[in-house]
C-alpha positions as CSV (number, residue, x, y, z in Angstrom):
1,M,0.0,0.0,0.0
2,I,1.4,3.4,-0.9
3,P,1.7,5.7,2.1
4,Y,-0.7,8.6,2.1
5,G,1.9,11.3,2.6
6,M,4.0,9.9,-0.3
7,V,1.0,9.9,-2.7
8,R,0.1,13.5,-1.8
9,H,3.7,14.7,-2.2
10,C,3.9,13.1,-5.6
11,L,0.6,14.5,-6.7
12,R,1.6,18.0,-5.8
13,R,5.0,17.6,-7.6
14,F,3.3,16.5,-10.8
15,V,0.5,19.1,-10.6
16,R,3.0,21.9,-10.2
17,A,5.1,20.5,-13.0
18,A,2.3,20.1,-15.4
19,G,0.2,23.1,-14.6
20,L,-3.5,23.3,-13.8
21,T,-4.6,23.1,-17.4
22,T,-3.4,19.4,-17.5
23,L,-4.4,18.7,-13.9
24,V,-6.2,15.4,-14.4
25,V,-3.4,14.0,-16.6
26,A,-0.7,15.1,-14.2
27,V,-2.5,13.5,-11.2
28,A,-2.8,10.2,-13.1
29,A,0.9,10.3,-14.0
30,G,1.8,11.3,-10.4
31,T,-0.1,8.4,-8.9
32,A,1.6,5.9,-11.3
33,A,5.0,7.4,-10.5
34,C,4.4,7.0,-6.8
35,G,4.0,3.2,-7.2
36,G,7.6,2.5,-6.3
37,G,10.8,4.0,-4.9
38,D,11.7,5.4,-1.5
39,Q,9.1,7.2,0.5
40,A,9.1,10.9,-0.1
41,A,9.3,13.4,2.7
42,G,5.9,14.3,3.9
43,T,4.5,17.7,4.8
44,G,4.5,19.1,8.3
45,A,1.8,16.7,9.5
46,A,2.9,13.7,11.5
47,A,3.8,11.3,8.7
48,S,3.9,8.2,10.9
49,A,0.5,8.7,12.6
50,A,-2.6,7.1,11.1
51,P,-4.9,9.6,9.3
52,V,-8.0,10.7,11.1
53,A,-11.4,9.8,9.7
54,I,-13.7,12.9,9.6
55,K,-17.4,12.8,8.6
56,D,-18.2,16.1,7.0
57,H,-21.3,17.8,5.8
58,W,-20.9,16.6,2.3
59,E,-21.9,13.2,3.6
60,R,-18.4,11.7,3.2
61,T,-15.7,10.3,5.4
62,V,-12.5,12.2,4.7
63,Q,-9.1,10.9,5.7
64,V,-7.1,13.8,7.2
65,P,-3.5,13.6,8.3
66,A,-3.2,13.6,12.1
67,N,-1.8,16.7,13.6
68,P,-2.0,18.9,10.5
69,Q,0.6,21.7,10.4
70,R,-0.4,23.6,7.2
71,V,-4.1,24.4,6.9
72,V,-6.2,26.4,4.4
73,V,-9.6,27.7,5.4
74,L,-12.2,29.0,2.9
75,E,-15.3,30.0,4.9
76,W,-18.2,32.4,5.5
77,E,-19.1,32.4,9.1
78,G,-15.6,32.4,10.6
79,L,-16.2,29.5,12.9
80,I,-13.3,27.5,11.7
81,T,-10.5,30.1,12.0
82,K,-11.9,31.4,15.3
83,S,-12.1,27.9,16.7
84,M,-8.5,27.3,15.6
85,K,-7.5,30.4,17.5
86,I,-9.3,29.3,20.6
87,F,-7.9,25.8,20.4
88,G,-4.4,27.2,20.1
89,V,-3.7,25.9,16.6
90,D,-4.1,29.0,14.5
91,N,-0.4,29.0,13.8
92,T,-1.0,26.3,11.3
93,L,-3.1,28.6,9.1
94,V,-1.4,29.3,5.8
95,G,-4.2,30.3,3.4
96,V,-7.7,31.8,3.7
97,D,-10.4,33.0,1.4
98,S,-10.0,36.6,0.1
99,A,-13.0,38.0,2.1
100,T,-11.5,36.8,5.4
101,K,-8.2,38.3,4.5
102,K,-9.8,41.7,3.6
103,M,-12.1,42.2,6.7
104,G,-10.5,43.6,9.8
105,H,-12.5,41.8,12.6
106,R,-11.3,38.3,12.1
107,A,-7.7,39.3,11.9
108,A,-8.2,41.2,15.2
109,V,-9.2,37.9,17.0
110,V,-7.2,35.6,14.8
111,P,-3.8,37.4,14.1
112,S,-2.5,34.5,12.0
113,I,-4.9,35.6,9.3
114,A,-2.6,38.6,8.6
115,K,0.2,36.2,7.5
116,A,-2.1,33.8,5.6
117,V,-2.3,33.9,1.8
118,A,-5.5,35.1,0.1
119,L,-6.6,32.4,-2.2
120,G,-9.9,33.7,-3.7
121,S,-13.1,31.7,-3.1
122,P,-15.5,29.4,-4.9
123,W,-17.5,32.4,-5.9
124,S,-14.6,34.6,-7.2
125,G,-12.4,31.7,-8.2
126,V,-9.8,29.8,-6.2
127,N,-6.1,30.2,-7.1
128,Y,-5.2,26.6,-7.3
129,E,-1.6,27.1,-8.1
130,Q,-1.1,29.3,-5.1
131,L,-3.0,26.8,-3.0
132,A,-0.8,23.9,-4.2
133,G,2.3,26.0,-3.5
134,L,1.3,26.3,0.2
135,K,1.4,22.5,0.5
136,P,-1.6,22.3,2.9
137,D,-2.3,19.1,4.8
138,V,-6.0,19.8,4.7
139,V,-8.4,22.4,3.3
140,F,-11.6,23.4,5.1
141,L,-14.3,24.6,2.8
142,E,-17.6,26.1,3.9
143,A,-20.2,25.7,1.2
144,W,-23.3,27.8,0.5
145,V,-25.6,25.4,-1.2
146,A,-29.0,27.2,-1.6
147,S,-29.4,25.6,-5.1
148,Q,-28.1,22.7,-7.2
149,E,-26.1,25.2,-9.1
150,N,-24.3,26.2,-5.9
151,R,-23.7,22.6,-5.0
152,A,-22.2,21.8,-8.4
153,M,-19.9,24.9,-8.2
154,H,-18.6,23.8,-4.8
155,Q,-18.2,20.2,-6.0
156,E,-16.0,21.4,-8.8
157,V,-13.8,23.2,-6.3
158,I,-13.6,20.1,-4.1
159,D,-12.7,17.9,-7.0
160,K,-9.9,20.3,-8.1
161,I,-8.4,20.6,-4.7
162,E,-8.5,16.8,-4.1
163,L,-6.8,16.3,-7.4
164,L,-3.9,18.2,-5.9
165,G,-3.7,15.4,-3.3
166,V,-5.2,17.5,-0.5
167,P,-8.2,16.3,1.6
168,V,-11.1,18.7,1.8
169,V,-13.4,18.9,4.8
170,V,-16.7,20.4,3.7
171,L,-19.0,22.2,6.2
172,I,-22.3,23.6,5.0
173,S,-23.5,27.1,5.9
174,P,-26.1,26.8,8.8
175,S,-28.7,28.6,6.6
176,N,-28.6,25.8,4.0
177,F,-30.1,23.0,6.1
178,E,-33.8,22.0,5.7
179,Q,-34.4,23.1,9.3
180,P,-31.9,25.8,10.4
181,N,-30.6,25.1,13.9
182,I,-27.7,26.4,15.9
183,R,-26.5,22.8,16.3
184,T,-25.4,22.7,12.7
185,A,-23.3,25.9,13.2
186,W,-21.7,24.4,16.3
187,E,-20.7,21.3,14.2
188,H,-18.2,23.6,12.5
189,I,-16.5,23.8,15.9
190,T,-16.7,20.1,16.8
191,I,-15.5,18.9,13.4
192,T,-12.6,21.4,13.5
193,G,-11.8,20.0,16.9
194,Q,-11.8,16.5,15.5
195,V,-9.4,17.4,12.8
196,F,-6.9,18.9,15.3
197,G,-7.5,16.4,18.1
198,K,-9.1,19.1,20.2
199,Q,-12.4,17.5,21.0
200,A,-12.3,18.5,24.6
201,E,-11.6,22.1,23.8
202,A,-14.4,22.0,21.2
203,T,-16.9,20.7,23.7
204,R,-16.0,23.4,26.2
205,L,-16.4,26.1,23.5
206,V,-19.8,24.9,22.5
207,E,-20.9,24.7,26.1
208,R,-19.7,28.3,26.6
209,L,-21.6,29.6,23.6
210,N,-24.7,27.7,24.6
211,A,-24.5,29.2,28.0
212,G,-24.6,32.6,26.3
213,L,-27.7,31.6,24.4
214,D,-29.3,30.5,27.6
215,K,-28.8,34.0,29.0
216,V,-31.4,35.0,26.4
217,T,-33.8,32.1,26.4
218,S,-34.1,32.1,30.2
219,R,-35.8,35.5,29.9
220,T,-37.8,35.1,26.7
221,K,-39.1,31.5,26.7
222,D,-42.4,32.3,28.5
223,I,-43.5,35.2,26.2
224,P,-46.9,34.4,24.7
225,D,-47.1,34.5,20.9
226,A,-49.5,37.4,20.9
227,E,-46.9,39.5,22.8
228,R,-43.9,38.7,20.7
229,T,-42.2,41.8,19.2
230,K,-42.4,42.0,15.4
231,V,-38.8,42.4,14.1
232,A,-37.4,42.9,10.6
233,Y,-33.9,41.4,10.3
234,F,-32.4,43.7,7.7
235,A,-29.1,42.8,6.0
236,T,-27.2,45.4,4.1
237,I,-27.7,46.5,1.4
238,N,-31.2,45.5,0.5
239,N,-32.3,42.2,2.1
240,V,-34.3,40.9,5.0
241,M,-33.4,37.5,6.4
242,G,-36.3,35.1,5.6
243,T,-37.6,32.2,7.6
244,K,-35.2,29.7,6.0
245,S,-32.2,31.5,7.4
246,I,-30.3,30.7,10.6
247,Q,-30.8,34.3,11.6
248,S,-34.6,33.8,11.6
249,Y,-34.2,30.7,13.7
250,L,-32.2,32.6,16.3
251,L,-34.6,35.5,16.2
252,T,-37.7,33.4,16.8
253,D,-36.4,30.4,18.8
254,V,-33.8,32.1,21.0
255,V,-34.9,35.7,21.2
256,G,-38.5,34.9,21.1
257,A,-39.5,37.6,18.6
258,R,-41.5,37.3,15.4
259,N,-39.8,37.6,12.0
260,V,-41.9,39.8,9.7
261,A,-40.2,38.5,6.6
262,G,-41.5,35.6,4.5
263,P,-39.8,32.4,3.3
264,G,-36.3,32.3,1.9
265,T,-32.9,33.2,3.2
266,F,-31.8,36.5,1.7
267,V,-35.0,38.1,0.6
268,T,-34.6,41.2,-1.5
269,I,-36.6,44.1,0.0
270,S,-37.7,47.5,-1.4
271,E,-38.5,50.6,0.6
272,E,-42.2,50.1,-0.2
273,K,-42.2,46.5,1.0
274,L,-40.2,47.3,4.2
275,L,-42.6,50.1,5.0
276,A,-45.5,47.8,4.5
277,L,-44.1,45.3,6.9
278,D,-43.8,48.1,9.5
279,P,-41.9,46.2,12.2
280,D,-41.9,47.2,15.8
281,A,-38.1,46.9,15.8
282,M,-35.3,46.3,13.3
283,V,-32.0,44.6,13.3
284,V,-29.4,46.1,10.9
285,A,-26.9,43.4,10.0
286,G,-23.6,44.3,8.4
287,H,-23.9,41.7,5.6
288,E,-22.2,43.9,3.0
289,G,-20.8,46.4,5.5
290,Y,-21.6,47.8,8.9
291,L,-24.4,50.5,8.8
292,D,-24.6,52.7,11.9
293,T,-28.1,53.3,13.0
294,S,-27.4,57.1,13.2
295,L,-27.1,57.1,9.4
296,I,-30.6,55.5,9.1
297,Y,-32.1,58.0,11.5
298,E,-30.5,60.8,9.5
299,G,-32.2,59.5,6.3
300,K,-29.1,58.7,4.4
301,H,-29.0,56.5,1.3
302,A,-27.3,53.2,1.9
303,G,-28.8,50.5,-0.2
304,L,-32.2,51.9,0.6
305,N,-33.1,55.6,0.8
306,W,-33.9,55.7,4.5
307,A,-35.5,59.1,4.3
308,N,-38.4,57.4,2.5
309,L,-38.8,55.1,5.6
310,K,-39.1,57.8,8.2
311,D,-42.7,56.8,9.0
312,M,-41.8,53.2,9.6
313,R,-42.7,52.3,13.3
314,A,-39.2,51.1,14.1
315,L,-37.6,54.3,12.9
316,K,-40.2,56.6,14.5
317,T,-39.6,54.9,17.9
318,K,-35.9,54.6,17.4
319,R,-35.9,50.8,17.9
320,L,-32.9,49.8,15.8
321,V,-29.8,47.9,16.6
322,A,-26.8,47.5,14.3
323,L,-24.8,44.3,14.3
324,G,-21.2,44.1,13.1
325,Y,-19.9,42.6,9.9
326,D,-19.2,39.3,11.6
327,E,-21.4,39.0,14.7
328,W,-24.7,38.8,12.8
329,R,-23.6,35.5,11.3
330,A,-23.9,32.1,13.1
331,T,-20.5,32.4,14.6
332,V,-18.6,32.6,17.9
333,E,-20.0,36.1,18.7
334,T,-23.6,35.0,18.2
335,P,-24.4,35.0,21.9
336,I,-23.5,38.7,22.2
337,A,-25.4,39.6,19.0
338,L,-28.5,37.9,20.4
339,L,-28.2,39.8,23.7
340,K,-28.2,43.0,21.7
341,I,-31.3,41.9,19.7
342,A,-33.1,40.7,22.8
343,K,-32.5,44.0,24.6
344,L,-33.9,45.8,21.6
345,A,-37.0,43.5,21.4
346,Y,-37.7,43.3,25.1
347,P,-36.0,46.2,26.9
348,D,-37.8,45.7,30.2
349,R,-36.7,42.0,30.4
350,F,-33.1,43.0,29.8
351,A,-33.0,46.3,31.6
352,D,-30.2,45.1,33.9
353,V,-28.0,43.9,31.1
354,D,-25.0,46.1,30.4
355,I,-24.2,45.2,26.7
356,V,-20.9,47.0,26.6
357,A,-19.6,45.2,29.7
358,E,-21.0,41.8,28.6
359,E,-19.3,42.2,25.2
360,I,-15.9,43.0,26.6
361,A,-16.1,40.2,29.1
362,F,-17.1,37.7,26.4
363,Y,-14.1,38.6,24.1
364,R,-11.8,38.4,27.1
365,D,-13.1,35.0,28.2
366,V,-13.6,33.3,24.9
367,Y,-10.5,34.6,23.0
368,G,-8.2,35.3,25.9
369,L,-7.8,39.0,25.0
370,D,-6.9,41.8,27.4
371,E,-9.4,44.7,27.7
372,A,-7.7,46.9,25.1
373,Q,-7.5,44.0,22.6
374,A,-11.2,43.2,23.3
375,K,-12.2,46.7,22.6
376,A,-10.2,46.8,19.4
377,A,-11.8,43.6,18.2
378,I,-15.3,44.9,19.0
379,E,-14.5,48.2,17.1
380,A,-13.3,46.1,14.1
381,Q,-16.8,44.6,13.8
382,K,-17.7,48.0,12.3
383,Y,-16.1,47.1,9.0
384,V,-17.9,49.1,6.3
385,G,-16.4,47.3,3.4
386,E,-17.7,48.7,0.1
387,L,-21.0,49.9,1.5
388,E,-21.8,53.3,0.0
389,V,-23.5,55.9,2.1
390,K,-24.9,59.0,0.4
């Protein structure tokens, strides 16, 4: 039997020699060439240890080298890189998707991102030659599969990376399951823990995050349906989060509010439709950039012309809360985001909660930051990106 590390080494050698245009031919030749001779030097992973079998969200069992030392992460929610930081293995990060590289918040909590190479994404195109040059032991890929077309696109990316001799662990975005549930988000943490042999650390992290959710549900679980606050979960620049999204699940099942949006995940919204929904309160999520609520109250144009929505109940009563570029996602900061939403929806039930103090304490506890670092990371959530405000 040909050793796994040797096969991978040879595959990479042949792919680099042949170029990506002849990827399949190169891989076939590389596999044949690996049939004999002395074992080649492996990568940084423990070459003598048996690979770890990982069951991923693509309904496969993936053989991953034990103790991976060179890791690429292409993701949306940030759960993988953040978990790596919390587990103390983020020094293995060598490549990330371009969006992760560009935004400031994740680098504030995971400094290793600053040194990692930007590799594109399934949506913008992955730079396979750069990826091969990094010699990763494993690639994590978070897939957005809202359609068969999306799934086929990600499958093509998986196939190309695996032809480089690199195992791919696929995790599906929490909004893409038939029934969104925070459990599927936390699986990003537990599977990352399995890859790195950090199962105990993963369990502790999930327990810590669930404890944060319990702070909310313990105060909202007894609210009668008739008394639930009607909330619009707006996502810049012109969407509301529909009932198929993980955000809707968190809004209704954890915060105990009512989502005024209809079915779907990202539901395009116009000024007229949002005014017709007339929510009691509104979350402003930094999907395409952080939008400060003061700009909405001032009637600025940012995706929508907010001056045309001045008569919407949530604006008239100033019941808005802005969530940062990362925290609105199903991610490590979700418990803090939900505290903010819960205080917006039910101010009397959360009158004693000091959001600023809770947020700083959370960052210090979960990420091991000092107070100054925690404040800097929180401020970095206000990443505006390419959001245009007029």
